[in-house]
PDB file of N, CA, C and O in Angstrom:
ATOM      1  N   MET A   1    -128.093-110.542-122.143  1.00  0.00           N
ATOM      2  CA  MET A   1    -127.355-110.791-120.919  1.00  0.00           C
ATOM      3  C   MET A   1    -127.082-112.296-120.844  1.00  0.00           C
ATOM      4  O   MET A   1    -128.024-113.089-120.848  1.00  0.00           O
ATOM      5  N   PRO A   2    -125.838-112.690-120.776  1.00  0.00           N
ATOM      6  CA  PRO A   2    -125.522-114.123-120.765  1.00  0.00           C
ATOM      7  C   PRO A   2    -125.879-114.798-119.441  1.00  0.00           C
ATOM      8  O   PRO A   2    -125.838-114.179-118.377  1.00  0.00           O
ATOM      9  N   GLN A   3    -126.230-116.078-119.532  1.00  0.00           N
ATOM     10  CA  GLN A   3    -126.476-116.860-118.318  1.00  0.00           C
ATOM     11  C   GLN A   3    -125.190-116.891-117.502  1.00  0.00           C
ATOM     12  O   GLN A   3    -124.114-117.140-118.044  1.00  0.00           O
ATOM     13  N   GLY A   4    -125.301-116.636-116.190  1.00  0.00           N
ATOM     14  CA  GLY A   4    -124.130-116.579-115.315  1.00  0.00           C
ATOM     15  C   GLY A   4    -123.483-115.215-115.291  1.00  0.00           C
ATOM     16  O   GLY A   4    -122.511-114.996-114.568  1.00  0.00           O
ATOM     17  N   GLY A   5    -124.020-114.291-116.083  1.00  0.00           N
ATOM     18  CA  GLY A   5    -123.481-112.937-116.157  1.00  0.00           C
ATOM     19  C   GLY A   5    -124.482-111.918-115.677  1.00  0.00           C
ATOM     20  O   GLY A   5    -125.444-112.244-114.983  1.00  0.00           O
ATOM     21  N   GLY A   6    -124.241-110.673-116.057  1.00  0.00           N
ATOM     22  CA  GLY A   6    -125.130-109.608-115.658  1.00  0.00           C
ATOM     23  C   GLY A   6    -124.634-108.275-116.143  1.00  0.00           C
ATOM     24  O   GLY A   6    -123.663-108.188-116.893  1.00  0.00           O
ATOM     25  N   LYS A   7    -125.316-107.230-115.704  1.00  0.00           N
ATOM     26  CA  LYS A   7    -124.950-105.879-116.110  1.00  0.00           C
ATOM     27  C   LYS A   7    -125.138-104.928-114.938  1.00  0.00           C
ATOM     28  O   LYS A   7    -126.121-105.006-114.201  1.00  0.00           O
ATOM     29  N   VAL A   8    -124.168-104.022-114.783  1.00  0.00           N
ATOM     30  CA  VAL A   8    -124.232-103.004-113.733  1.00  0.00           C
ATOM     31  C   VAL A   8    -124.801-101.728-114.340  1.00  0.00           C
ATOM     32  O   VAL A   8    -124.306-101.248-115.359  1.00  0.00           O
ATOM     33  N   PHE A   9    -125.836-101.182-113.717  1.00  0.00           N
ATOM     34  CA  PHE A   9    -126.427 -99.909-114.121  1.00  0.00           C
ATOM     35  C   PHE A   9    -126.074 -98.899-113.032  1.00  0.00           C
ATOM     36  O   PHE A   9    -126.823 -98.717-112.072  1.00  0.00           O
ATOM     37  N   LYS A  10    -124.914 -98.239-113.194  1.00  0.00           N
ATOM     38  CA  LYS A  10    -124.396 -97.335-112.155  1.00  0.00           C
ATOM     39  C   LYS A  10    -125.350 -96.193-111.856  1.00  0.00           C
ATOM     40  O   LYS A  10    -125.493 -95.794-110.700  1.00  0.00           O
ATOM     41  N   ASP A  11    -126.013 -95.654-112.893  1.00  0.00           N
ATOM     42  CA  ASP A  11    -126.916 -94.517-112.694  1.00  0.00           C
ATOM     43  C   ASP A  11    -128.139 -94.883-111.861  1.00  0.00           C
ATOM     44  O   ASP A  11    -128.765 -94.005-111.267  1.00  0.00           O
ATOM     45  N   LYS A  12    -128.485 -96.163-111.809  1.00  0.00           N
ATOM     46  CA  LYS A  12    -129.630 -96.627-111.017  1.00  0.00           C
ATOM     47  C   LYS A  12    -129.191 -97.353-109.744  1.00  0.00           C
ATOM     48  O   LYS A  12    -130.034 -97.785-108.958  1.00  0.00           O
ATOM     49  N   ASP A  13    -127.869 -97.491-109.533  1.00  0.00           N
ATOM     50  CA  ASP A  13    -127.311 -98.223-108.395  1.00  0.00           C
ATOM     51  C   ASP A  13    -127.891 -99.627-108.300  1.00  0.00           C
ATOM     52  O   ASP A  13    -128.311-100.074-107.233  1.00  0.00           O
ATOM     53  N   VAL A  14    -127.904-100.311-109.440  1.00  0.00           N
ATOM     54  CA  VAL A  14    -128.448-101.667-109.472  1.00  0.00           C
ATOM     55  C   VAL A  14    -127.588-102.543-110.389  1.00  0.00           C
ATOM     56  O   VAL A  14    -127.050-102.079-111.395  1.00  0.00           O
ATOM     57  N   VAL A  15    -127.476-103.799-110.021  1.00  0.00           N
ATOM     58  CA  VAL A  15    -126.844-104.803-110.871  1.00  0.00           C
ATOM     59  C   VAL A  15    -127.892-105.877-111.127  1.00  0.00           C
ATOM     60  O   VAL A  15    -128.498-106.401-110.192  1.00  0.00           O
ATOM     61  N   VAL A  16    -128.101-106.203-112.411  1.00  0.00           N
ATOM     62  CA  VAL A  16    -129.068-107.215-112.805  1.00  0.00           C
ATOM     63  C   VAL A  16    -128.294-108.441-113.271  1.00  0.00           C
ATOM     64  O   VAL A  16    -127.349-108.327-114.051  1.00  0.00           O
ATOM     65  N   THR A  17    -128.697-109.606-112.793  1.00  0.00           N
ATOM     66  CA  THR A  17    -127.996-110.848-113.125  1.00  0.00           C
ATOM     67  C   THR A  17    -128.961-111.857-113.736  1.00  0.00           C
ATOM     68  O   THR A  17    -130.178-111.749-113.584  1.00  0.00           O
ATOM     69  N   GLN A  18    -128.389-112.841-114.433  1.00  0.00           N
ATOM     70  CA  GLN A  18    -129.159-113.973-114.949  1.00  0.00           C
ATOM     71  C   GLN A  18    -128.452-115.253-114.490  1.00  0.00           C
ATOM     72  O   GLN A  18    -127.681-115.844-115.246  1.00  0.00           O
ATOM     73  N   PRO A  19    -128.717-115.678-113.247  1.00  0.00           N
ATOM     74  CA  PRO A  19    -128.032-116.847-112.703  1.00  0.00           C
ATOM     75  C   PRO A  19    -128.394-118.157-113.406  1.00  0.00           C
ATOM     76  O   PRO A  19    -127.580-119.080-113.446  1.00  0.00           O
ATOM     77  N   ALA A  20    -129.597-118.247-113.954  1.00  0.00           N
ATOM     78  CA  ALA A  20    -130.039-119.418-114.710  1.00  0.00           C
ATOM     79  C   ALA A  20    -130.839-118.913-115.903  1.00  0.00           C
ATOM     80  O   ALA A  20    -131.332-117.785-115.886  1.00  0.00           O
ATOM     81  N   ALA A  21    -130.971-119.718-116.915  1.00  0.00           N
ATOM     82  CA  ALA A  21    -131.678-119.315-118.126  1.00  0.00           C
ATOM     83  C   ALA A  21    -133.081-118.800-117.808  1.00  0.00           C
ATOM     84  O   ALA A  21    -133.890-119.514-117.216  1.00  0.00           O
ATOM     85  N   GLY A  22    -133.363-117.567-118.201  1.00  0.00           N
ATOM     86  CA  GLY A  22    -134.681-116.976-118.000  1.00  0.00           C
ATOM     87  C   GLY A  22    -134.967-116.494-116.590  1.00  0.00           C
ATOM     88  O   GLY A  22    -136.068-116.012-116.324  1.00  0.00           O
ATOM     89  N   GLU A  23    -134.014-116.606-115.682  1.00  0.00           N
ATOM     90  CA  GLU A  23    -134.183-116.155-114.289  1.00  0.00           C
ATOM     91  C   GLU A  23    -133.355-114.889-114.090  1.00  0.00           C
ATOM     92  O   GLU A  23    -132.142-114.899-114.301  1.00  0.00           O
ATOM     93  N   PHE A  24    -134.000-113.812-113.688  1.00  0.00           N
ATOM     94  CA  PHE A  24    -133.303-112.543-113.505  1.00  0.00           C
ATOM     95  C   PHE A  24    -133.430-112.073-112.058  1.00  0.00           C
ATOM     96  O   PHE A  24    -134.492-112.186-111.446  1.00  0.00           O
ATOM     97  N   LYS A  25    -132.338-111.547-111.526  1.00  0.00           N
ATOM     98  CA  LYS A  25    -132.288-111.023-110.160  1.00  0.00           C
ATOM     99  C   LYS A  25    -131.681-109.630-110.217  1.00  0.00           C
ATOM    100  O   LYS A  25    -130.951-109.304-111.153  1.00  0.00           O
ATOM    101  N   ALA A  26    -131.981-108.812-109.220  1.00  0.00           N
ATOM    102  CA  ALA A  26    -131.396-107.471-109.144  1.00  0.00           C
ATOM    103  C   ALA A  26    -130.983-107.180-107.708  1.00  0.00           C
ATOM    104  O   ALA A  26    -131.660-107.558-106.753  1.00  0.00           O
ATOM    105  N   PHE A  27    -129.843-106.492-107.588  1.00  0.00           N
ATOM    106  CA  PHE A  27    -129.279-106.174-106.279  1.00  0.00           C
ATOM    107  C   PHE A  27    -128.710-104.768-106.300  1.00  0.00           C
ATOM    108  O   PHE A  27    -128.476-104.198-107.365  1.00  0.00           O
ATOM    109  N   SER A  28    -128.492-104.218-105.124  1.00  0.00           N
ATOM    110  CA  SER A  28    -127.787-102.947-105.010  1.00  0.00           C
ATOM    111  C   SER A  28    -126.411-103.109-105.648  1.00  0.00           C
ATOM    112  O   SER A  28    -125.775-104.154-105.508  1.00  0.00           O
ATOM    113  N   ALA A  29    -125.953-102.074-106.348  1.00  0.00           N
ATOM    114  CA  ALA A  29    -124.631-102.114-106.987  1.00  0.00           C
ATOM    115  C   ALA A  29    -123.565-101.498-106.086  1.00  0.00           C
ATOM    116  O   ALA A  29    -122.452-101.234-106.540  1.00  0.00           O
ATOM    117  N   THR A  30    -123.891-101.266-104.817  1.00  0.00           N
ATOM    118  CA  THR A  30    -122.943-100.691-103.865  1.00  0.00           C
ATOM    119  C   THR A  30    -122.437-101.786-102.928  1.00  0.00           C
ATOM    120  O   THR A  30    -123.218-102.401-102.202  1.00  0.00           O
ATOM    121  N   CYS A  31    -121.141-102.023-102.951  1.00  0.00           N
ATOM    122  CA  CYS A  31    -120.538-103.053-102.109  1.00  0.00           C
ATOM    123  C   CYS A  31    -120.800-102.736-100.635  1.00  0.00           C
ATOM    124  O   CYS A  31    -120.723-101.585-100.207  1.00  0.00           O
ATOM    125  N   THR A  32    -121.109-103.776 -99.879  1.00  0.00           N
ATOM    126  CA  THR A  32    -121.410-103.600 -98.452  1.00  0.00           C
ATOM    127  C   THR A  32    -120.145-103.459 -97.605  1.00  0.00           C
ATOM    128  O   THR A  32    -120.246-103.220 -96.402  1.00  0.00           O
ATOM    129  N   HIS A  33    -118.962-103.602 -98.197  1.00  0.00           N
ATOM    130  CA  HIS A  33    -117.722-103.469 -97.436  1.00  0.00           C
ATOM    131  C   HIS A  33    -117.403-102.009 -97.163  1.00  0.00           C
ATOM    132  O   HIS A  33    -117.403-101.579 -96.009  1.00  0.00           O
ATOM    133  N   GLN A  34    -117.130-101.236 -98.225  1.00  0.00           N
ATOM    134  CA  GLN A  34    -116.810 -99.819 -98.027  1.00  0.00           C
ATOM    135  C   GLN A  34    -117.519 -98.908 -99.016  1.00  0.00           C
ATOM    136  O   GLN A  34    -117.096 -97.771 -99.227  1.00  0.00           O
ATOM    137  N   GLY A  35    -118.594 -99.400 -99.623  1.00  0.00           N
ATOM    138  CA  GLY A  35    -119.424 -98.557-100.466  1.00  0.00           C
ATOM    139  C   GLY A  35    -118.939 -98.323-101.885  1.00  0.00           C
ATOM    140  O   GLY A  35    -119.463 -97.446-102.571  1.00  0.00           O
ATOM    141  N   CYS A  36    -117.964 -99.074-102.339  1.00  0.00           N
ATOM    142  CA  CYS A  36    -117.507 -98.948-103.725  1.00  0.00           C
ATOM    143  C   CYS A  36    -118.573 -99.525-104.659  1.00  0.00           C
ATOM    144  O   CYS A  36    -119.310-100.430-104.268  1.00  0.00           O
ATOM    145  N   PRO A  37    -118.661 -99.012-105.881  1.00  0.00           N
ATOM    146  CA  PRO A  37    -119.594 -99.618-106.839  1.00  0.00           C
ATOM    147  C   PRO A  37    -119.023-100.931-107.377  1.00  0.00           C
ATOM    148  O   PRO A  37    -117.835-101.017-107.688  1.00  0.00           O
ATOM    149  N   VAL A  38    -119.881-101.953-107.485  1.00  0.00           N
ATOM    150  CA  VAL A  38    -119.438-103.196-108.091  1.00  0.00           C
ATOM    151  C   VAL A  38    -119.195-102.935-109.573  1.00  0.00           C
ATOM    152  O   VAL A  38    -119.742-101.990-110.142  1.00  0.00           O
ATOM    153  N   SER A  39    -118.360-103.790-110.205  1.00  0.00           N
ATOM    154  CA  SER A  39    -117.960-103.472-111.570  1.00  0.00           C
ATOM    155  C   SER A  39    -118.420-104.456-112.630  1.00  0.00           C
ATOM    156  O   SER A  39    -118.582-104.080-113.791  1.00  0.00           O
ATOM    157  N   SER A  40    -118.634-105.713-112.252  1.00  0.00           N
ATOM    158  CA  SER A  40    -118.949-106.702-113.277  1.00  0.00           C
ATOM    159  C   SER A  40    -119.600-107.936-112.674  1.00  0.00           C
ATOM    160  O   SER A  40    -119.650-108.113-111.457  1.00  0.00           O
ATOM    161  N   VAL A  41    -120.102-108.792-113.581  1.00  0.00           N
ATOM    162  CA  VAL A  41    -120.682-110.077-113.186  1.00  0.00           C
ATOM    163  C   VAL A  41    -120.138-111.131-114.137  1.00  0.00           C
ATOM    164  O   VAL A  41    -120.241-110.986-115.356  1.00  0.00           O
ATOM    165  N   SER A  42    -119.558-112.191-113.582  1.00  0.00           N
ATOM    166  CA  SER A  42    -119.128-113.323-114.404  1.00  0.00           C
ATOM    167  C   SER A  42    -119.096-114.583-113.546  1.00  0.00           C
ATOM    168  O   SER A  42    -118.865-114.521-112.339  1.00  0.00           O
ATOM    169  N   ASN A  43    -119.328-115.704-114.175  1.00  0.00           N
ATOM    170  CA  ASN A  43    -119.357-116.989-113.469  1.00  0.00           C
ATOM    171  C   ASN A  43    -120.283-116.961-112.253  1.00  0.00           C
ATOM    172  O   ASN A  43    -119.961-117.521-111.205  1.00  0.00           O
ATOM    173  N   ASN A  44    -121.431-116.307-112.402  1.00  0.00           N
ATOM    174  CA  ASN A  44    -122.434-116.192-111.335  1.00  0.00           C
ATOM    175  C   ASN A  44    -121.928-115.482-110.092  1.00  0.00           C
ATOM    176  O   ASN A  44    -122.411-115.740-108.990  1.00  0.00           O
ATOM    177  N   GLU A  45    -120.941-114.571-110.261  1.00  0.00           N
ATOM    178  CA  GLU A  45    -120.463-113.762-109.142  1.00  0.00           C
ATOM    179  C   GLU A  45    -120.422-112.288-109.535  1.00  0.00           C
ATOM    180  O   GLU A  45    -120.001-111.923-110.633  1.00  0.00           O
ATOM    181  N   ILE A  46    -120.870-111.464-108.606  1.00  0.00           N
ATOM    182  CA  ILE A  46    -120.812-110.013-108.751  1.00  0.00           C
ATOM    183  C   ILE A  46    -119.508-109.577-108.094  1.00  0.00           C
ATOM    184  O   ILE A  46    -119.229-109.947-106.954  1.00  0.00           O
ATOM    185  N   VAL A  47    -118.704-108.786-108.818  1.00  0.00           N
ATOM    186  CA  VAL A  47    -117.348-108.464-108.375  1.00  0.00           C
ATOM    187  C   VAL A  47    -117.211-106.987-108.007  1.00  0.00           C
ATOM    188  O   VAL A  47    -117.626-106.107-108.761  1.00  0.00           O
ATOM    189  N   CYS A  48    -116.620-106.729-106.831  1.00  0.00           N
ATOM    190  CA  CYS A  48    -116.250-105.375-106.428  1.00  0.00           C
ATOM    191  C   CYS A  48    -114.743-105.229-106.654  1.00  0.00           C
ATOM    192  O   CYS A  48    -113.959-106.006-106.109  1.00  0.00           O
ATOM    193  N   PRO A  49    -114.333-104.240-107.453  1.00  0.00           N
ATOM    194  CA  PRO A  49    -112.913-104.098-107.771  1.00  0.00           C
ATOM    195  C   PRO A  49    -112.070-103.486-106.654  1.00  0.00           C
ATOM    196  O   PRO A  49    -110.845-103.595-106.687  1.00  0.00           O
ATOM    197  N   CYS A  50    -112.689-102.852-105.675  1.00  0.00           N
ATOM    198  CA  CYS A  50    -111.920-102.120-104.662  1.00  0.00           C
ATOM    199  C   CYS A  50    -111.083-103.019-103.755  1.00  0.00           C
ATOM    200  O   CYS A  50    -109.886-102.784-103.588  1.00  0.00           O
ATOM    201  N   HIS A  51    -111.694-104.037-103.175  1.00  0.00           N
ATOM    202  CA  HIS A  51    -110.978-104.899-102.230  1.00  0.00           C
ATOM    203  C   HIS A  51    -111.190-106.374-102.504  1.00  0.00           C
ATOM    204  O   HIS A  51    -110.811-107.216-101.689  1.00  0.00           O
ATOM    205  N   GLY A  52    -111.803-106.706-103.661  1.00  0.00           N
ATOM    206  CA  GLY A  52    -111.943-108.096-104.070  1.00  0.00           C
ATOM    207  C   GLY A  52    -113.149-108.845-103.543  1.00  0.00           C
ATOM    208  O   GLY A  52    -113.218-110.066-103.679  1.00  0.00           O
ATOM    209  N   SER A  53    -114.099-108.148-102.946  1.00  0.00           N
ATOM    210  CA  SER A  53    -115.302-108.842-102.485  1.00  0.00           C
ATOM    211  C   SER A  53    -116.072-109.385-103.683  1.00  0.00           C
ATOM    212  O   SER A  53    -116.079-108.789-104.760  1.00  0.00           O
ATOM    213  N   LYS A  54    -116.722-110.534-103.470  1.00  0.00           N
ATOM    214  CA  LYS A  54    -117.561-111.137-104.497  1.00  0.00           C
ATOM    215  C   LYS A  54    -118.868-111.575-103.860  1.00  0.00           C
ATOM    216  O   LYS A  54    -118.918-111.966-102.693  1.00  0.00           O
ATOM    217  N   PHE A  55    -119.931-111.498-104.662  1.00  0.00           N
ATOM    218  CA  PHE A  55    -121.274-111.818-104.188  1.00  0.00           C
ATOM    219  C   PHE A  55    -121.949-112.777-105.160  1.00  0.00           C
ATOM    220  O   PHE A  55    -121.670-112.749-106.359  1.00  0.00           O
ATOM    221  N   SER A  56    -122.825-113.613-104.653  1.00  0.00           N
ATOM    222  CA  SER A  56    -123.572-114.554-105.483  1.00  0.00           C
ATOM    223  C   SER A  56    -124.550-113.812-106.387  1.00  0.00           C
ATOM    224  O   SER A  56    -125.278-112.929-105.933  1.00  0.00           O
ATOM    225  N   ALA A  57    -124.564-114.174-107.670  1.00  0.00           N
ATOM    226  CA  ALA A  57    -125.516-113.597-108.618  1.00  0.00           C
ATOM    227  C   ALA A  57    -126.914-114.168-108.396  1.00  0.00           C
ATOM    228  O   ALA A  57    -127.890-113.656-108.945  1.00  0.00           O
ATOM    229  N   LYS A  58    -127.012-115.228-107.591  1.00  0.00           N
ATOM    230  CA  LYS A  58    -128.299-115.873-107.329  1.00  0.00           C
ATOM    231  C   LYS A  58    -129.063-115.199-106.203  1.00  0.00           C
ATOM    232  O   LYS A  58    -130.276-115.011-106.293  1.00  0.00           O
ATOM    233  N   ASP A  59    -128.332-114.824-105.111  1.00  0.00           N
ATOM    234  CA  ASP A  59    -129.035-114.274-103.947  1.00  0.00           C
ATOM    235  C   ASP A  59    -128.327-113.099-103.275  1.00  0.00           C
ATOM    236  O   ASP A  59    -128.790-112.610-102.245  1.00  0.00           O
ATOM    237  N   GLY A  60    -127.209-112.641-103.847  1.00  0.00           N
ATOM    238  CA  GLY A  60    -126.495-111.491-103.293  1.00  0.00           C
ATOM    239  C   GLY A  60    -125.616-111.796-102.103  1.00  0.00           C
ATOM    240  O   GLY A  60    -124.987-110.890-101.556  1.00  0.00           O
ATOM    241  N   SER A  61    -125.555-113.056-101.684  1.00  0.00           N
ATOM    242  CA  SER A  61    -124.742-113.415-100.514  1.00  0.00           C
ATOM    243  C   SER A  61    -123.255-113.273-100.818  1.00  0.00           C
ATOM    244  O   SER A  61    -122.836-113.341-101.974  1.00  0.00           O
ATOM    245  N   VAL A  62    -122.467-113.075 -99.771  1.00  0.00           N
ATOM    246  CA  VAL A  62    -121.019-112.923 -99.907  1.00  0.00           C
ATOM    247  C   VAL A  62    -120.401-114.276-100.238  1.00  0.00           C
ATOM    248  O   VAL A  62    -120.634-115.263 -99.539  1.00  0.00           O
ATOM    249  N   THR A  63    -119.603-114.316-101.323  1.00  0.00           N
ATOM    250  CA  THR A  63    -118.883-115.547-101.676  1.00  0.00           C
ATOM    251  C   THR A  63    -117.386-115.386-101.422  1.00  0.00           C
ATOM    252  O   THR A  63    -116.653-116.372-101.349  1.00  0.00           O
ATOM    253  N   ASN A  64    -116.932-114.129-101.286  1.00  0.00           N
ATOM    254  CA  ASN A  64    -115.518-113.855-100.996  1.00  0.00           C
ATOM    255  C   ASN A  64    -115.441-112.492-100.318  1.00  0.00           C
ATOM    256  O   ASN A  64    -115.939-111.501-100.853  1.00  0.00           O
ATOM    257  N   GLY A  65    -114.817-112.439 -99.140  1.00  0.00           N
ATOM    258  CA  GLY A  65    -114.697-111.189 -98.383  1.00  0.00           C
ATOM    259  C   GLY A  65    -113.689-110.246 -98.989  1.00  0.00           C
ATOM    260  O   GLY A  65    -113.062-110.559-100.001  1.00  0.00           O
ATOM    261  N   PRO A  66    -113.531-109.083 -98.368  1.00  0.00           N
ATOM    262  CA  PRO A  66    -113.799-108.754 -96.975  1.00  0.00           C
ATOM    263  C   PRO A  66    -115.237-108.342 -96.634  1.00  0.00           C
ATOM    264  O   PRO A  66    -115.553-108.192 -95.454  1.00  0.00           O
ATOM    265  N   ALA A  67    -116.113-108.157 -97.620  1.00  0.00           N
ATOM    266  CA  ALA A  67    -117.500-107.814 -97.285  1.00  0.00           C
ATOM    267  C   ALA A  67    -118.088-108.904 -96.394  1.00  0.00           C
ATOM    268  O   ALA A  67    -117.802-110.087 -96.577  1.00  0.00           O
ATOM    269  N   ALA A  68    -118.912-108.496 -95.427  1.00  0.00           N
ATOM    270  CA  ALA A  68    -119.526-109.455 -94.506  1.00  0.00           C
ATOM    271  C   ALA A  68    -121.039-109.528 -94.674  1.00  0.00           C
ATOM    272  O   ALA A  68    -121.674-110.473 -94.206  1.00  0.00           O
ATOM    273  N   LYS A  69    -121.619-108.529 -95.342  1.00  0.00           N
ATOM    274  CA  LYS A  69    -123.076-108.481 -95.516  1.00  0.00           C
ATOM    275  C   LYS A  69    -123.415-108.658 -96.995  1.00  0.00           C
ATOM    276  O   LYS A  69    -122.659-108.225 -97.865  1.00  0.00           O
ATOM    277  N   PRO A  70    -124.556-109.298 -97.280  1.00  0.00           N
ATOM    278  CA  PRO A  70    -124.968-109.490 -98.673  1.00  0.00           C
ATOM    279  C   PRO A  70    -125.413-108.181 -99.324  1.00  0.00           C
ATOM    280  O   PRO A  70    -125.699-107.199 -98.640  1.00  0.00           O
ATOM    281  N   LEU A  71    -125.466-108.184-100.645  1.00  0.00           N
ATOM    282  CA  LEU A  71    -126.029-107.051-101.376  1.00  0.00           C
ATOM    283  C   LEU A  71    -127.544-107.087-101.202  1.00  0.00           C
ATOM    284  O   LEU A  71    -128.148-108.160-101.222  1.00  0.00           O
ATOM    285  N   ALA A  72    -128.154-105.926-101.032  1.00  0.00           N
ATOM    286  CA  ALA A  72    -129.605-105.856-100.867  1.00  0.00           C
ATOM    287  C   ALA A  72    -130.292-106.172-102.195  1.00  0.00           C
ATOM    288  O   ALA A  72    -129.925-105.639-103.242  1.00  0.00           O
ATOM    289  N   GLU A  73    -131.299-107.053-102.133  1.00  0.00           N
ATOM    290  CA  GLU A  73    -132.051-107.398-103.345  1.00  0.00           C
ATOM    291  C   GLU A  73    -133.004-106.268-103.692  1.00  0.00           C
ATOM    292  O   GLU A  73    -133.573-105.628-102.808  1.00  0.00           O
ATOM    293  N   LYS A  74    -133.173-106.027-104.982  1.00  0.00           N
ATOM    294  CA  LYS A  74    -134.107-105.005-105.472  1.00  0.00           C
ATOM    295  C   LYS A  74    -135.197-105.709-106.263  1.00  0.00           C
ATOM    296  O   LYS A  74    -134.956-106.734-106.901  1.00  0.00           O
ATOM    297  N   LYS A  75    -136.387-105.153-106.213  1.00  0.00           N
ATOM    298  CA  LYS A  75    -137.527-105.727-106.921  1.00  0.00           C
ATOM    299  C   LYS A  75    -137.481-105.294-108.385  1.00  0.00           C
ATOM    300  O   LYS A  75    -137.286-104.119-108.696  1.00  0.00           O
ATOM    301  N   ILE A  76    -137.665-106.277-109.285  1.00  0.00           N
ATOM    302  CA  ILE A  76    -137.721-105.989-110.709  1.00  0.00           C
ATOM    303  C   ILE A  76    -138.931-106.671-111.319  1.00  0.00           C
ATOM    304  O   ILE A  76    -139.488-107.614-110.756  1.00  0.00           O
ATOM    305  N   THR A  77    -139.324-106.177-112.478  1.00  0.00           N
ATOM    306  CA  THR A  77    -140.387-106.787-113.253  1.00  0.00           C
ATOM    307  C   THR A  77    -139.797-107.148-114.610  1.00  0.00           C
ATOM    308  O   THR A  77    -139.163-106.317-115.260  1.00  0.00           O
ATOM    309  N   VAL A  78    -140.010-108.400-115.035  1.00  0.00           N
ATOM    310  CA  VAL A  78    -139.512-108.861-116.326  1.00  0.00           C
ATOM    311  C   VAL A  78    -140.720-109.065-117.235  1.00  0.00           C
ATOM    312  O   VAL A  78    -141.663-109.778-116.892  1.00  0.00           O
ATOM    313  N   SER A  79    -140.670-108.417-118.410  1.00  0.00           N
ATOM    314  CA  SER A  79    -141.732-108.554-119.392  1.00  0.00           C
ATOM    315  C   SER A  79    -141.099-108.672-120.769  1.00  0.00           C
ATOM    316  O   SER A  79    -140.634-107.681-121.332  1.00  0.00           O
ATOM    317  N   GLY A  80    -141.081-109.875-121.304  1.00  0.00           N
ATOM    318  CA  GLY A  80    -140.420-110.101-122.588  1.00  0.00           C
ATOM    319  C   GLY A  80    -138.947-109.825-122.487  1.00  0.00           C
ATOM    320  O   GLY A  80    -138.258-110.438-121.672  1.00  0.00           O
ATOM    321  N   ASP A  81    -138.439-108.907-123.303  1.00  0.00           N
ATOM    322  CA  ASP A  81    -137.023-108.533-123.274  1.00  0.00           C
ATOM    323  C   ASP A  81    -136.748-107.333-122.392  1.00  0.00           C
ATOM    324  O   ASP A  81    -135.628-106.821-122.372  1.00  0.00           O
ATOM    325  N   SER A  82    -137.758-106.874-121.660  1.00  0.00           N
ATOM    326  CA  SER A  82    -137.636-105.662-120.849  1.00  0.00           C
ATOM    327  C   SER A  82    -137.582-105.988-119.360  1.00  0.00           C
ATOM    328  O   SER A  82    -138.367-106.792-118.856  1.00  0.00           O
ATOM    329  N   ILE A  83    -136.639-105.345-118.663  1.00  0.00           N
ATOM    330  CA  ILE A  83    -136.519-105.490-117.217  1.00  0.00           C
ATOM    331  C   ILE A  83    -136.622-104.091-116.611  1.00  0.00           C
ATOM    332  O   ILE A  83    -135.883-103.187-116.998  1.00  0.00           O
ATOM    333  N   THR A  84    -137.546-103.917-115.655  1.00  0.00           N
ATOM    334  CA  THR A  84    -137.703-102.619-115.012  1.00  0.00           C
ATOM    335  C   THR A  84    -137.686-102.770-113.506  1.00  0.00           C
ATOM    336  O   THR A  84    -138.122-103.783-112.959  1.00  0.00           O
ATOM    337  N   LEU A  85    -137.168-101.730-112.836  1.00  0.00           N
ATOM    338  CA  LEU A  85    -137.230-101.698-111.379  1.00  0.00           C
ATOM    339  C   LEU A  85    -138.675-101.516-110.966  1.00  0.00           C
ATOM    340  O   LEU A  85    -139.386-100.676-111.518  1.00  0.00           O
ATOM    341  N   ALA A  86    -139.109-102.301-109.996  1.00  0.00           N
ATOM    342  CA  ALA A  86    -140.513-102.232-109.551  1.00  0.00           C
ATOM    343  C   ALA A  86    -140.712-101.088-108.590  1.00  0.00           C
ATOM    344  O   ALA A  86    -141.825-100.872-108.109  1.00  0.00           O
TER     345      ALA A  86
END
């Protein structure tokens, strides 16, 4: 997973990001605007394709509307190359 990027796991409704080297975060993959699944992560932003909302890969906060609420953070455990939902 590249720094500033991430991966969406649709089957688990989670998006995992790496905002800084060795730092991993996880958030709900459901946009808070109208419930669409987010599609990608690039340049430290999580992108929803439905209406253009964007969220910070660092803390899930809204960086571009129309979403008004942040993505909910999910607990993860990082062990070596493995990341699991806690």
